[in-house]
C-alpha positions as a Markdown table, in Angstrom:
| # | Residue | x | y | z |
|---|---|---|---|---|
| 1 | Met | -23.9 | -1.5 | -2.2 |
| 2 | Ala | -20.8 | -1.3 | 0.0 |
| 3 | Ala | -20.8 | 0.8 | 2.7 |
| 4 | Glu | -19.0 | 4.6 | 2.6 |
| 5 | Val | -16.1 | 5.1 | 4.5 |
| 6 | Pro | -16.7 | 7.0 | 7.3 |
| 7 | Pro | -14.6 | 10.3 | 7.6 |
| 8 | Leu | -10.9 | 10.3 | 9.0 |
| 9 | Leu | -9.2 | 13.5 | 10.4 |
| 10 | Arg | -6.2 | 14.1 | 8.4 |
| 11 | Arg | -3.2 | 16.2 | 9.4 |
| 12 | Gly | -4.0 | 19.7 | 9.5 |
| 13 | Gly | -7.7 | 18.9 | 11.3 |
| 14 | Arg | -9.6 | 18.2 | 7.6 |
| 15 | Pro | -12.2 | 15.6 | 7.7 |
| 16 | Glu | -11.5 | 13.7 | 4.5 |
| 17 | Gly | -15.4 | 12.8 | 3.1 |
| 18 | Ala | -16.0 | 9.2 | 2.4 |
| 19 | Ala | -15.5 | 7.7 | -1.2 |
| 20 | Pro | -18.4 | 7.2 | -3.3 |
| 21 | Pro | -19.4 | 3.3 | -2.7 |
| 22 | Ser | -18.4 | 2.2 | -6.1 |
| 23 | Ser | -15.0 | 3.1 | -5.2 |
| 24 | Leu | -14.7 | 0.8 | -2.2 |
| 25 | Arg | -15.4 | -2.4 | -4.3 |
| 26 | Ser | -11.9 | -4.4 | -4.4 |
| 27 | Gly | -10.2 | -4.3 | -8.3 |
| 28 | Arg | -10.4 | -7.3 | -10.1 |
| 29 | Leu | -7.5 | -8.9 | -9.5 |
| 30 | Pro | -7.9 | -12.7 | -7.9 |
| 31 | Ala | -7.6 | -13.2 | -3.9 |
| 32 | Leu | -4.1 | -12.9 | -3.1 |
| 33 | Pro | -2.7 | -15.7 | -1.2 |
| 34 | Pro | 0.4 | -15.5 | 1.6 |
| 35 | Ala | 3.5 | -14.1 | -0.4 |
| 36 | Pro | 6.2 | -16.3 | -0.9 |
| 37 | Glu | 9.3 | -15.7 | 1.5 |
| 38 | Glu | 11.5 | -15.1 | -1.5 |
| 39 | Leu | 9.7 | -11.8 | -2.2 |
| 40 | Ile | 10.4 | -10.5 | 1.0 |
| 41 | Asp | 14.1 | -11.7 | 2.5 |
| 42 | Pro | 16.5 | -9.7 | 0.4 |
| 43 | Leu | 14.9 | -6.6 | 0.8 |
| 44 | Asp | 16.7 | -5.4 | 4.0 |
| 45 | Asp | 20.2 | -6.1 | 1.9 |
| 46 | Asp | 19.1 | -3.1 | -0.4 |
| 47 | Pro | 21.1 | 0.2 | -0.3 |
| 48 | Pro | 19.8 | 2.6 | 2.3 |
| 49 | Pro | 16.9 | 4.6 | 1.2 |
| 50 | Gln | 17.7 | 8.3 | -0.5 |
| 51 | Pro | 15.9 | 11.2 | -0.4 |
| 52 | Phe | 15.6 | 11.7 | -4.1 |
| 53 | Val | 15.1 | 8.7 | -6.3 |
| 54 | Asp | 14.6 | 7.9 | -9.9 |
| 55 | Leu | 12.4 | 4.9 | -10.4 |
| 56 | Ser | 12.9 | 4.7 | -13.9 |
| 57 | Asp | 14.2 | 1.3 | -13.6 |
| 58 | Val | 11.6 | -0.3 | -11.5 |
| 59 | Ile | 8.7 | 1.4 | -14.0 |
| 60 | Asp | 10.7 | -0.3 | -16.9 |
| 61 | Ala | 10.7 | -3.2 | -15.3 |
| 62 | Leu | 6.9 | -3.2 | -14.0 |
| 63 | Tyr | 6.1 | -2.7 | -17.5 |
| 64 | Leu | 7.7 | -6.0 | -18.5 |
| 65 | Ala | 6.2 | -7.9 | -15.4 |
| 66 | Arg | 4.4 | -10.8 | -16.2 |
| 67 | Thr | 2.9 | -12.3 | -13.1 |
| 68 | Arg | 1.6 | -11.0 | -9.9 |
| 69 | Asp | 4.5 | -11.8 | -7.7 |
| 70 | Asp | 6.8 | -10.0 | -9.9 |
| 71 | Val | 4.9 | -7.1 | -9.7 |
| 72 | Val | 4.6 | -7.1 | -5.9 |
| 73 | Arg | 8.5 | -7.9 | -5.8 |
| 74 | Leu | 9.1 | -4.8 | -7.7 |
| 75 | Ala | 6.4 | -2.5 | -5.8 |
| 76 | Leu | 8.4 | -3.5 | -2.7 |
| 77 | Arg | 12.0 | -2.6 | -4.1 |
| 78 | Gly | 10.1 | 0.8 | -5.6 |
| 79 | Leu | 9.2 | 1.7 | -1.7 |
| 80 | Arg | 12.5 | 0.7 | -0.3 |
| 81 | Leu | 14.1 | 2.9 | -2.6 |
| 82 | Phe | 12.7 | 6.0 | -0.2 |
| 83 | Ala | 11.8 | 4.6 | 3.0 |
| 84 | Arg | 13.0 | 2.0 | 5.4 |
| 85 | Arg | 9.9 | 0.4 | 6.6 |
| 86 | Val | 7.5 | -0.8 | 3.7 |
| 87 | Ala | 4.1 | -3.1 | 3.2 |
| 88 | Ile | 1.3 | -3.9 | 0.8 |
| 89 | Phe | -2.0 | -4.8 | 1.7 |
| 90 | Ala | -4.3 | -6.2 | -0.6 |
| 91 | Ala | -8.2 | -4.9 | -1.0 |
| 92 | His | -10.6 | -7.9 | -1.0 |
| 93 | Arg | -13.9 | -9.0 | -0.1 |
| 94 | Gly | -14.4 | -5.5 | 2.2 |
| 95 | Val | -11.2 | -6.0 | 4.0 |
| 96 | Phe | -7.6 | -4.7 | 3.6 |
| 97 | Arg | -5.7 | -7.6 | 4.1 |
| 98 | Gly | -1.9 | -7.6 | 5.1 |
| 99 | Phe | 0.1 | -9.3 | 2.1 |
| 100 | Ala | 4.0 | -8.4 | 2.6 |
| 101 | Cys | 6.3 | -6.6 | 4.4 |
| 102 | Asn | 9.8 | -6.1 | 4.9 |
| 103 | Ala | 11.7 | -6.9 | 8.4 |
| 104 | Glu | 12.0 | -3.3 | 9.6 |
| 105 | Phe | 8.2 | -2.5 | 9.1 |
| 106 | Gly | 7.4 | -5.6 | 11.3 |
| 107 | Asp | 6.7 | -9.4 | 11.3 |
| 108 | Gln | 5.7 | -10.7 | 8.2 |
| 109 | Glu | 3.6 | -13.6 | 9.7 |
| 110 | Ala | 1.6 | -11.3 | 11.9 |
| 111 | Leu | 1.0 | -9.0 | 8.9 |
| 112 | Arg | -0.4 | -11.8 | 7.0 |
| 113 | Lys | -2.9 | -12.1 | 9.8 |
| 114 | Leu | -3.8 | -8.4 | 9.8 |
| 115 | Thr | -6.9 | -7.3 | 8.5 |
| 116 | Leu | -8.7 | -3.8 | 8.6 |
| 117 | Pro | -12.8 | -3.4 | 7.4 |
| 118 | Met | -12.8 | -1.1 | 4.6 |
| 119 | Asp | -15.9 | 0.3 | 6.1 |
| 120 | Gln | -14.2 | 1.6 | 9.1 |
| 121 | Pro | -12.4 | 4.9 | 9.4 |
| 122 | Ser | -8.4 | 3.8 | 8.8 |
| 123 | Ile | -5.4 | 5.2 | 7.0 |
| 124 | Leu | -6.0 | 2.8 | 4.4 |
| 125 | Ala | -9.6 | 3.7 | 3.8 |
| 126 | Thr | -8.4 | 7.3 | 3.6 |
| 127 | Ala | -5.9 | 6.4 | 1.0 |
| 128 | Val | -8.8 | 4.8 | -1.0 |
| 129 | Ala | -11.2 | 7.8 | -0.5 |
| 130 | Thr | -8.3 | 10.5 | -1.5 |
| 131 | His | -5.5 | 8.6 | -3.3 |
| 132 | Leu | -3.0 | 9.5 | -0.6 |
| 133 | Tyr | -2.5 | 9.6 | 3.0 |
| 134 | Val | 0.5 | 10.9 | 4.9 |
| 135 | Gly | 0.0 | 11.6 | 8.6 |
| 136 | Pro | 0.4 | 9.6 | 12.1 |
| 137 | Ile | -1.7 | 6.3 | 12.4 |
| 138 | Pro | -4.3 | 7.4 | 15.1 |
| 139 | Gly | -4.6 | 5.4 | 18.0 |
| 140 | Thr | -8.4 | 4.0 | 17.4 |
| 141 | Pro | -9.5 | 0.4 | 17.8 |
| 142 | Thr | -9.4 | -0.1 | 13.9 |
| 143 | His | -5.7 | 0.8 | 13.8 |
| 144 | Ala | -4.5 | -1.4 | 17.0 |
| 145 | Pro | -3.9 | -4.4 | 15.1 |
| 146 | Leu | -1.5 | -2.5 | 12.6 |
| 147 | Leu | 0.1 | -0.7 | 15.4 |
| 148 | Asp | 0.6 | -4.4 | 16.9 |
| 149 | Val | 2.7 | -5.3 | 14.0 |
| 150 | Met | 4.4 | -1.7 | 13.0 |
| 151 | Val | 5.2 | -0.7 | 16.8 |
| 152 | Asn | 6.7 | 3.0 | 17.2 |
| 153 | Pro | 5.6 | 4.1 | 13.5 |
| 154 | Ser | 6.3 | 8.1 | 13.0 |
| 155 | Leu | 4.0 | 10.6 | 12.6 |
| 156 | Asp | 4.8 | 10.6 | 8.6 |
| 157 | Val | 3.2 | 7.0 | 7.4 |
| 158 | Ala | 2.4 | 7.4 | 3.9 |
| 159 | Ala | -0.5 | 5.0 | 2.1 |
| 160 | Val | -1.3 | 5.3 | -1.4 |
| 161 | Ala | -4.3 | 3.2 | -3.3 |
| 162 | Val | -3.4 | 0.7 | -6.3 |
| 163 | Gln | -6.2 | 1.5 | -8.8 |
| 164 | Val | -7.0 | -1.6 | -11.1 |
| 165 | Val | -9.5 | -1.2 | -13.6 |
| 166 | Gly | -10.6 | 1.8 | -11.7 |
| 167 | Arg | -11.2 | 0.0 | -8.5 |
| 168 | Pro | -8.8 | -0.6 | -5.5 |
| 169 | Ala | -6.7 | -3.6 | -5.8 |
| 170 | Met | -3.9 | -3.0 | -3.0 |
| 171 | Ile | -2.6 | 0.0 | -0.8 |
| 172 | Leu | 1.4 | 0.6 | -0.5 |
| 173 | Val | 2.2 | 1.8 | 2.8 |
| 174 | Ala | 5.6 | 3.4 | 3.8 |
| 175 | Asp | 7.2 | 4.8 | 7.0 |
| 176 | Arg | 10.6 | 6.2 | 7.8 |
| 177 | Ile | 10.6 | 7.9 | 4.4 |
| 178 | Ile | 13.9 | 9.8 | 3.7 |
| 179 | Asp | 12.4 | 12.9 | 2.2 |
| 180 | Thr | 8.3 | 12.9 | 3.0 |
| 181 | Ala | 7.5 | 15.5 | 0.2 |
| 182 | Ser | 9.8 | 13.8 | -2.6 |
| 183 | Gly | 8.7 | 10.1 | -1.4 |
| 184 | Ser | 5.3 | 11.0 | -1.4 |
| 185 | Arg | 5.2 | 11.7 | -5.0 |
| 186 | Arg | 7.4 | 8.6 | -6.1 |
| 187 | Met | 4.5 | 6.6 | -4.0 |
| 188 | Val | 1.9 | 7.7 | -6.4 |
| 189 | Glu | 4.2 | 7.6 | -9.4 |
| 190 | Leu | 4.9 | 3.9 | -8.4 |
| 191 | Ala | 1.4 | 3.2 | -7.4 |
| 192 | Arg | 0.3 | 4.0 | -11.0 |
| 193 | Ala | 2.9 | 1.8 | -12.7 |
| 194 | Val | 1.9 | -0.9 | -10.4 |
| 195 | Gly | -1.9 | -0.6 | -11.2 |
| 196 | Glu | -1.0 | -0.5 | -14.9 |
| 197 | Ala | 1.0 | -3.3 | -14.5 |
| 198 | Phe | -1.8 | -5.3 | -13.2 |
| 199 | Ser | -3.8 | -4.1 | -15.6 |
| 200 | Arg | -1.9 | -5.6 | -18.3 |
| 201 | Ile | -1.7 | -9.0 | -16.4 |
| 202 | Leu | -5.2 | -9.3 | -16.5 |
| 203 | Ser | -6.0 | -8.1 | -20.0 |
| 204 | Ala | -3.5 | -10.6 | -20.9 |
| 205 | Arg | -5.6 | -13.5 | -19.4 |
| 206 | Gly | -8.8 | -12.5 | -21.4 |
């Protein structure tokens, strides 16, 4: 049985309880290898993020996505519509593993070497337990590797869990969101569409 997530103090001083053990087991996606360079390079050439965005085009494209790389590319593209710094972490075998990010978030090779234990309090673990985290990254030992990669994160970093067949498979992370309230809602919307896209891919594999 997977260990429970210790509580993490969120903005406003309210501790979040641990998630049920079953919710900590990673989704049924296969292990995620390093993301190809072409997933990331064009991101910082995108137009500047906007405070109020329509994700319809990205969600429509996710509905048609047929490969994992297509889904990851679209997830990053969607995040960049409303945030300057974006990243994706995979939930696999008891750790959150850095998978992909844009150049403004940090060094991609360093991110790919980054792991955070799922059973330790972190913004990623809180995103799994509560679906969404918005707030600062605490300066704890668990977060030290993440802070080394990001450097100078804002006080409103957002993380949302992507559920696949009812279990966390990925975490979307965004920083320097143009409008935090609107961007957080868009992140939840995007995470749902990403999870549904992965579920369709798994179903097609049989």
